[in-house]
C-alpha positions as CSV (number, residue, x, y, z in Angstrom):
1,M,16.2,9.2,15.1
2,Y,15.8,5.5,14.3
3,Q,17.0,3.1,17.0
4,S,16.8,-0.7,17.0
5,P,16.0,-1.9,20.4
6,A,16.6,-5.6,21.2
7,R,13.2,-7.1,21.3
8,S,12.0,-10.7,20.7
9,L,9.4,-11.2,18.0
10,C,6.9,-12.4,20.6
11,S,7.2,-9.0,22.4
12,V,6.7,-7.2,19.1
13,L,3.7,-9.2,18.1
14,C,2.2,-8.7,21.5
15,N,2.4,-4.9,20.8
16,L,0.9,-5.5,17.4
17,C,-2.1,-7.6,18.1
18,C,-4.5,-4.7,17.9
19,A,-3.5,-4.2,14.2
20,P,-4.8,-7.3,12.3
21,C,-4.6,-7.6,8.6
22,S,-6.1,-9.1,5.6
23,A,-7.7,-12.4,4.8
24,T,-7.9,-15.2,2.3
25,S,-9.2,-14.7,-1.2
26,S,-12.8,-15.5,-2.2
27,S,-15.3,-14.6,-4.9
28,L,-16.6,-11.1,-5.6
29,L,-19.9,-11.8,-3.8
30,R,-18.1,-13.2,-0.7
31,R,-15.8,-10.3,-0.6
32,S,-18.3,-7.5,-0.9
33,P,-17.8,-5.5,2.3
34,A,-20.7,-5.6,4.8
35,P,-21.6,-2.5,6.9
36,V,-19.2,-2.3,9.8
37,K,-20.5,-1.9,13.4
38,R,-17.9,-1.0,16.0
39,A,-17.6,-3.8,18.6
40,L,-18.0,-2.9,22.2
41,S,-16.9,-6.1,24.0
42,P,-13.4,-6.2,25.4
43,P,-10.8,-7.8,23.1
44,A,-9.6,-11.3,23.9
45,L,-6.4,-11.3,21.9
46,L,-5.6,-7.8,23.0
47,A,-5.8,-8.5,26.7
48,S,-2.1,-8.8,27.1
49,S,-1.1,-6.3,24.4
50,A,0.4,-2.9,25.1
51,A,0.5,0.3,23.1
52,G,4.3,0.4,23.4
53,P,6.5,3.1,24.8
54,R,5.6,6.7,24.2
55,C,7.9,8.7,22.1
56,S,9.6,11.1,24.5
57,C,11.2,13.4,22.0
58,P,9.5,16.7,21.0
59,A,7.0,16.8,18.2
60,A,8.5,17.4,14.8
61,G,6.5,19.9,12.8
62,G,3.0,20.5,13.9
63,S,0.9,18.4,11.5
64,G,-2.5,19.0,12.8
65,A,-5.0,21.4,14.3
66,S,-5.2,19.7,17.7
67,A,-4.6,21.9,20.7
68,S,-3.2,18.9,22.7
69,P,0.6,19.1,23.2
70,A,0.8,15.3,23.4
71,V,3.4,13.5,21.3
72,Y,2.3,10.2,19.9
73,S,4.4,7.1,19.4
74,M,5.7,6.3,15.9
75,G,5.4,2.6,16.9
76,N,7.8,-0.1,18.1
77,S,11.0,-0.6,16.2
78,T,12.8,-3.9,15.9
79,S,16.2,-5.1,14.7
80,R,14.5,-6.5,11.6
81,L,14.0,-3.0,10.3
82,Y,17.6,-2.9,9.0
83,S,17.5,-6.7,8.5
84,A,15.4,-6.2,5.4
85,L,17.1,-3.0,4.5
86,A,20.3,-4.9,4.3
87,K,18.6,-7.6,2.2
88,T,16.7,-5.3,-0.2
89,L,19.4,-2.7,-1.0
90,S,21.8,-4.1,-3.6
91,D,25.5,-3.7,-4.2
92,G,26.4,-4.3,-0.6
93,A,25.4,-0.7,0.2
94,V,24.4,-1.7,3.7
95,S,26.8,-4.6,4.4
96,K,27.6,-3.0,7.7
97,H,24.1,-4.1,8.9
98,Q,24.9,-7.8,8.4
99,E,24.4,-8.4,12.2
100,Y,20.6,-7.8,11.6
101,L,20.1,-10.4,9.0
102,E,18.3,-12.9,11.2
103,Q,14.8,-13.7,10.1
104,T,11.9,-15.5,11.7
105,D,10.2,-18.2,9.7
106,P,6.5,-17.1,9.3
107,D,5.5,-20.8,9.2
108,L,6.5,-21.0,12.8
109,L,4.0,-18.4,13.9
110,D,0.4,-19.2,14.6
111,P,-2.1,-18.3,11.8
112,I,-4.5,-15.5,12.3
113,D,-8.2,-15.7,11.8
114,P,-9.1,-12.6,9.9
115,K,-12.6,-12.4,11.5
116,D,-11.1,-12.3,15.0
117,L,-8.6,-9.7,14.0
118,L,-11.2,-7.5,12.3
119,E,-13.3,-7.6,15.5
120,E,-10.2,-6.5,17.5
121,C,-9.6,-3.7,15.1
122,Q,-13.2,-2.6,15.6
123,I,-12.8,-2.7,19.4
124,V,-9.7,-0.5,19.2
125,L,-11.7,1.9,16.9
126,Q,-14.9,1.8,18.8
127,K,-14.7,5.5,19.7
128,R,-14.2,6.5,16.0
129,P,-16.9,6.7,13.3
130,A,-17.7,3.6,11.5
131,R,-15.7,2.7,8.4
132,L,-16.8,4.6,5.3
133,Q,-18.7,2.3,2.9
134,R,-17.7,1.8,-0.8
135,E,-19.2,-0.4,-3.5
136,F,-17.8,-2.4,-6.3
137,V,-18.9,-1.7,-9.8
138,D,-19.4,-4.8,-11.9
139,L,-17.7,-4.4,-15.3
140,T,-18.3,-7.9,-16.6
141,A,-20.9,-7.1,-19.3
142,N,-20.4,-9.4,-22.3
143,F,-17.5,-11.0,-20.5
144,A,-17.3,-14.7,-19.5
145,R,-15.0,-15.3,-16.5
146,N,-13.3,-18.7,-16.6
147,H,-11.4,-18.5,-13.3
148,Q,-11.5,-16.9,-9.9
149,P,-10.7,-13.2,-10.3
150,I,-7.4,-11.8,-9.0
151,R,-8.1,-8.9,-6.7
152,V,-5.4,-6.2,-6.6
153,M,-5.3,-3.4,-4.1
154,Q,-3.2,-0.2,-4.6
155,W,-2.7,2.2,-1.7
156,N,-0.4,4.9,-0.4
157,I,-1.0,4.4,3.3
158,L,0.8,7.5,4.5
159,A,4.1,6.9,6.3
160,Q,3.5,7.4,10.1
161,A,6.6,9.6,10.5
162,L,5.6,11.9,7.6
163,G,2.0,12.1,8.7
164,E,3.0,13.2,12.2
165,G,6.2,15.0,11.4
166,K,6.3,16.5,7.9
167,D,3.1,16.6,5.9
168,N,1.3,19.4,7.8
169,F,-2.4,18.3,7.4
170,V,-3.7,21.5,9.0
171,Q,-7.3,20.2,9.3
172,C,-6.4,16.8,10.7
173,P,-6.0,16.6,14.5
174,L,-2.9,14.9,15.8
175,E,-5.1,12.6,17.7
176,A,-6.5,11.2,14.4
177,L,-2.9,10.3,13.4
178,R,-1.9,8.3,16.5
179,W,-0.4,5.0,15.3
180,E,-2.2,2.8,17.8
181,E,-5.5,3.5,16.1
182,R,-4.5,4.5,12.6
183,K,-2.8,1.2,11.9
184,C,-6.1,-0.5,12.8
185,L,-7.9,1.7,10.3
186,I,-5.4,0.7,7.6
187,L,-5.7,-2.9,8.4
188,E,-9.5,-2.7,8.6
189,E,-9.6,-1.3,5.1
190,I,-7.4,-4.2,3.9
191,L,-9.5,-6.8,5.7
192,A,-12.7,-5.3,4.2
193,Y,-11.6,-6.0,0.6
194,Q,-9.4,-9.0,1.1
195,P,-6.9,-8.5,-1.8
196,D,-5.0,-11.4,-3.4
197,I,-2.2,-8.9,-4.1
198,L,-1.5,-5.8,-2.1
199,C,0.7,-3.0,-3.3
200,L,1.6,-0.3,-0.8
201,Q,3.6,2.9,-0.7
202,E,5.0,5.0,2.2
203,V,5.3,1.9,4.4
204,D,7.4,2.6,7.4
205,H,6.0,-0.1,9.7
206,Y,6.7,-3.1,7.5
207,F,8.8,-5.1,10.0
208,D,6.9,-4.5,13.1
209,T,3.3,-4.5,11.8
210,F,2.5,-5.5,8.2
211,Q,5.0,-8.3,7.5
212,P,4.5,-10.2,10.7
213,L,0.8,-9.9,10.6
214,L,0.2,-10.5,6.9
215,S,2.5,-13.4,6.8
216,R,0.3,-15.1,9.4
217,M,-2.6,-14.5,7.0
218,G,-0.9,-16.4,4.2
219,Y,0.9,-13.6,2.4
220,Q,4.4,-13.6,1.1
221,S,5.9,-10.2,0.9
222,T,8.8,-8.0,-0.2
223,F,9.8,-4.6,1.0
224,F,12.1,-2.1,-0.8
225,P,12.9,1.1,1.2
226,K,13.9,4.4,-0.3
227,P,17.7,4.8,0.0
228,W,17.3,8.3,1.6
229,S,13.8,8.1,3.1
230,P,12.5,11.5,4.4
231,C,11.1,9.6,7.4
232,L,14.7,9.4,8.7
233,D,14.6,13.2,9.2
234,V,11.8,12.9,11.7
235,E,12.5,12.4,15.4
236,C,11.3,9.1,16.8
237,N,11.0,7.7,13.3
238,N,10.4,4.0,12.7
239,G,13.0,3.7,10.0
240,P,12.8,4.3,6.2
241,D,9.6,4.2,4.2
242,G,9.3,2.3,1.0
243,C,7.2,0.1,-1.3
244,A,5.8,-3.2,-0.2
245,L,4.3,-6.0,-2.2
246,F,2.2,-8.8,-0.7
247,F,0.6,-11.8,-2.4
248,L,-1.3,-14.9,-1.2
249,K,0.8,-18.0,-1.3
250,D,-2.1,-20.3,-1.8
251,R,-3.1,-18.4,-5.0
252,F,0.3,-17.6,-6.5
253,T,3.9,-18.9,-6.8
254,L,6.8,-16.5,-7.0
255,V,8.8,-17.1,-10.2
256,N,11.1,-14.0,-10.1
257,S,11.5,-10.9,-8.1
258,T,13.3,-7.7,-9.0
259,N,14.0,-4.6,-6.8
260,I,14.5,-1.6,-9.0
261,R,16.1,1.7,-7.9
262,L,14.8,4.1,-10.5
263,T,17.1,6.3,-12.5
264,A,16.6,9.7,-14.1
265,M,19.1,11.0,-16.6
266,K,21.3,8.0,-15.9
267,L,21.5,9.0,-12.2
268,K,20.1,6.8,-9.4
269,T,17.3,8.4,-7.5
270,N,15.5,8.1,-4.2
271,Q,12.5,6.3,-5.7
272,V,12.1,2.6,-6.0
273,A,9.9,-0.2,-7.5
274,I,9.3,-3.9,-7.0
275,A,8.5,-6.1,-9.9
276,Q,7.5,-9.8,-9.4
277,T,6.6,-12.5,-11.9
278,L,3.9,-14.8,-10.4
279,K,2.3,-18.0,-11.5
280,C,-1.4,-18.2,-11.0
281,N,-1.8,-21.6,-9.3
282,E,-5.4,-22.0,-10.6
283,T,-4.6,-21.4,-14.3
284,G,-0.9,-22.0,-14.5
285,K,-0.5,-18.6,-16.3
286,L,2.3,-16.2,-15.6
287,F,1.9,-12.5,-15.0
288,C,4.0,-9.6,-13.6
289,I,2.9,-7.3,-10.8
290,A,4.8,-4.1,-10.0
291,V,4.6,-1.4,-7.4
292,T,6.2,2.0,-7.4
293,H,6.2,5.5,-6.0
294,L,7.5,8.3,-8.1
295,K,9.0,11.7,-7.1
296,A,6.6,14.2,-5.5
297,R,6.2,17.9,-5.8
298,N,5.5,20.5,-8.5
299,G,8.4,21.3,-10.8
300,W,9.6,17.7,-11.0
301,E,7.6,16.7,-14.0
302,R,10.6,15.9,-16.2
303,F,12.2,13.9,-13.4
304,R,9.0,11.8,-12.9
305,Y,8.9,11.3,-16.7
306,A,12.5,10.0,-16.6
307,Q,11.8,7.7,-13.7
308,G,8.6,6.3,-15.4
309,S,10.6,5.7,-18.6
310,D,13.2,3.8,-16.7
311,L,10.6,1.7,-15.0
312,L,9.0,0.9,-18.4
313,E,12.3,-0.2,-19.8
314,N,12.8,-2.5,-16.9
315,L,9.3,-3.9,-17.2
316,K,9.8,-4.5,-21.0
317,V,12.7,-6.8,-20.1
318,I,10.8,-8.6,-17.3
319,T,7.7,-9.2,-19.3
320,Q,9.6,-10.2,-22.5
321,E,8.1,-7.2,-24.4
322,A,4.5,-7.8,-23.2
323,K,4.5,-11.6,-23.6
324,I,3.9,-11.8,-19.9
325,P,0.8,-9.8,-18.8
326,L,1.5,-6.9,-16.5
327,I,-0.2,-5.0,-13.7
328,V,1.5,-1.8,-12.4
329,C,0.3,-0.2,-9.2
330,G,1.6,3.1,-7.9
331,D,1.4,6.6,-6.6
332,F,2.9,8.3,-9.6
333,N,2.5,11.8,-8.1
334,A,1.4,12.8,-11.6
335,E,-1.9,14.1,-13.0
336,P,-3.1,12.6,-16.3
337,T,-1.8,15.7,-18.1
338,E,1.8,14.9,-17.3
339,M,4.3,13.3,-19.6
340,V,4.9,10.2,-17.5
341,Y,1.2,9.4,-17.7
342,K,1.2,9.7,-21.4
343,E,4.4,7.6,-21.6
344,F,2.5,4.8,-19.8
345,S,-0.6,5.2,-22.0
346,N,1.4,5.0,-25.2
347,S,3.9,2.3,-24.1
348,S,4.5,-0.7,-26.3
349,L,3.4,-2.7,-23.3
350,N,-0.2,-1.8,-24.3
351,L,-1.2,-0.6,-20.9
352,N,-4.6,0.9,-19.9
353,S,-5.5,2.6,-16.6
354,A,-8.2,0.5,-14.8
355,Y,-10.0,3.3,-13.1
356,K,-10.9,5.0,-16.4
357,L,-13.4,2.2,-16.8
358,L,-15.5,3.8,-14.1
359,S,-16.1,6.9,-16.1
360,A,-19.1,7.4,-18.3
361,D,-17.0,7.4,-21.5
362,G,-14.5,4.8,-20.2
363,L,-11.7,7.3,-21.1
364,S,-11.5,9.6,-18.1
365,E,-9.6,9.2,-14.9
366,P,-11.4,9.9,-11.5
367,P,-11.5,13.5,-10.4
368,Y,-9.3,12.7,-7.4
369,T,-7.4,9.9,-5.7
370,T,-6.0,12.2,-2.9
371,W,-7.6,15.2,-1.2
372,K,-5.9,17.1,1.6
373,I,-5.5,20.6,3.1
374,R,-2.1,21.9,3.8
375,P,-0.9,25.4,4.8
376,S,-0.6,26.3,1.2
377,G,-4.3,25.4,0.6
378,E,-6.5,22.6,-0.5
379,C,-5.0,19.9,-2.7
380,R,-7.2,17.6,-4.8
381,H,-5.4,15.5,-7.4
382,T,-5.5,12.3,-9.3
383,L,-2.1,10.7,-8.7
384,D,-2.7,6.9,-8.1
385,Y,-3.2,4.4,-10.8
386,I,-3.5,0.7,-11.6
387,W,-2.2,0.0,-15.1
388,Y,-2.8,-3.3,-16.8
389,S,-2.1,-5.2,-20.1
390,Q,-5.4,-4.6,-21.9
391,H,-4.6,-7.3,-24.5
392,A,-4.1,-10.0,-21.8
393,L,-6.3,-8.9,-18.9
394,K,-9.8,-7.8,-18.2
395,V,-11.1,-5.7,-15.3
396,S,-14.2,-7.4,-14.0
397,A,-14.9,-5.1,-11.1
398,A,-13.5,-1.9,-9.5
399,L,-14.1,-0.2,-6.2
400,R,-15.8,3.2,-6.2
401,L,-14.0,6.1,-4.7
402,L,-15.2,7.9,-1.6
403,T,-17.6,10.8,-2.5
404,E,-16.9,14.4,-1.4
405,E,-19.6,14.1,1.1
406,Q,-18.1,11.0,2.7
407,I,-14.6,12.6,2.8
408,G,-16.0,15.7,4.6
409,P,-14.9,19.3,4.7
410,N,-11.7,18.7,6.6
411,R,-10.6,16.2,3.8
412,L,-8.0,13.5,4.4
413,P,-6.6,12.0,6.5
414,S,-9.2,12.1,9.3
415,F,-10.8,10.1,12.1
416,N,-12.7,8.3,9.4
417,Y,-9.9,7.5,7.0
418,P,-6.2,6.8,7.7
419,S,-4.4,8.2,4.7
420,D,-4.5,11.2,2.4
421,H,-4.7,8.8,-0.5
422,L,-7.7,6.6,-1.4
423,S,-7.2,2.9,-1.9
424,L,-7.8,1.5,-5.4
425,V,-9.1,-2.1,-5.8
426,C,-9.7,-4.0,-9.0
427,D,-10.6,-7.6,-9.9
428,F,-8.7,-9.0,-13.0
429,S,-9.2,-12.0,-15.2
430,F,-7.1,-13.4,-18.0
431,N,-8.2,-13.0,-21.6
432,E,-8.5,-16.4,-23.4
433,D,-6.6,-15.2,-26.5
434,P,-4.3,-12.3,-25.5
435,D,-2.1,-12.5,-28.7
436,R,-5.1,-11.7,-30.9
437,L,-5.5,-8.3,-29.1
438,L,-1.8,-7.2,-29.3
């Protein structure tokens, strides 16, 4: 189970250096990903890094088809894991963890050059296939953009403990899930698209990987763990998983931040959301960005509907009944036929789902955002969405999804792609006269 070894931040970052993360914002043309070639030269920044101690406990739940009996490390834990847990959970629920409340000022850490870190990711991944290429679709017909677009990335990155210990991806070898390489695949994907705002679910390596690295890239971040994370049931876990929200400090200023523990039928649940009001430094305009992850599994449709309704009620208050533009990213664990999807579509917040704009009629969701094979069979579903205030915001570009051919017969995750969910990436711009479209 989770332990908090006494390590200095320097030691942690030394173990992390092979997992670089995202970069500064730029125009759509600058950010279009170039074909990736795996580097073959030895890494400079990784010369002193180590993979960290191997997990010595037995494997929990065979989650792959690999014949190898090796057990792979869940990563290096730090005392900061429960530091943020104590800070993010409300009502003093974890006051007993006050001894872990120390925090390191990210301004005291050296900045990271994203190009150098991308090269190091590619060195770590040189024995794996090259990153799968995706293209942006320009949606700016008859649309004049008056400011730099805001790039938003939504992604369920697959919690490491769940991938190795619970999810049973029967066609994915355990070797493909080892954290030392999979974290580089995750960060390579983020680096490729350089989001201004990054919304993640199933994050169980926030404190030892994503927060220390992304903070050195200029991101400010918040993490809200699930109160009873299933990761804690896995041996050698790295602590609870949860939602994380990152934004570039040079582009936005935080105005307000709210952690929401979602309720269903007036009962607090294990699912959470983060909602933040940001000011765009270029335009001076306010907008709200939210990230969430609703309850999974068949048979829980009414439960998800209740959670989604609770989230909408909170967002109505935060956005002052749609006066502040809103973007909601999440793994809703719900197909477009479910009640919670319809509740968002028909909300008084006037929301639209961005990825419908990629369809021929502009009204249909993609055929899938997750595709995996479990013991029960093949699972292909549309569960992930980026909702936005269609009266106040325009989608100027969206990233295509991987094709079936790119995904391959063994589906996701794989040696090519680190998660069972695909990332969604959109560029947003403000409408000049949002009130006219309400």
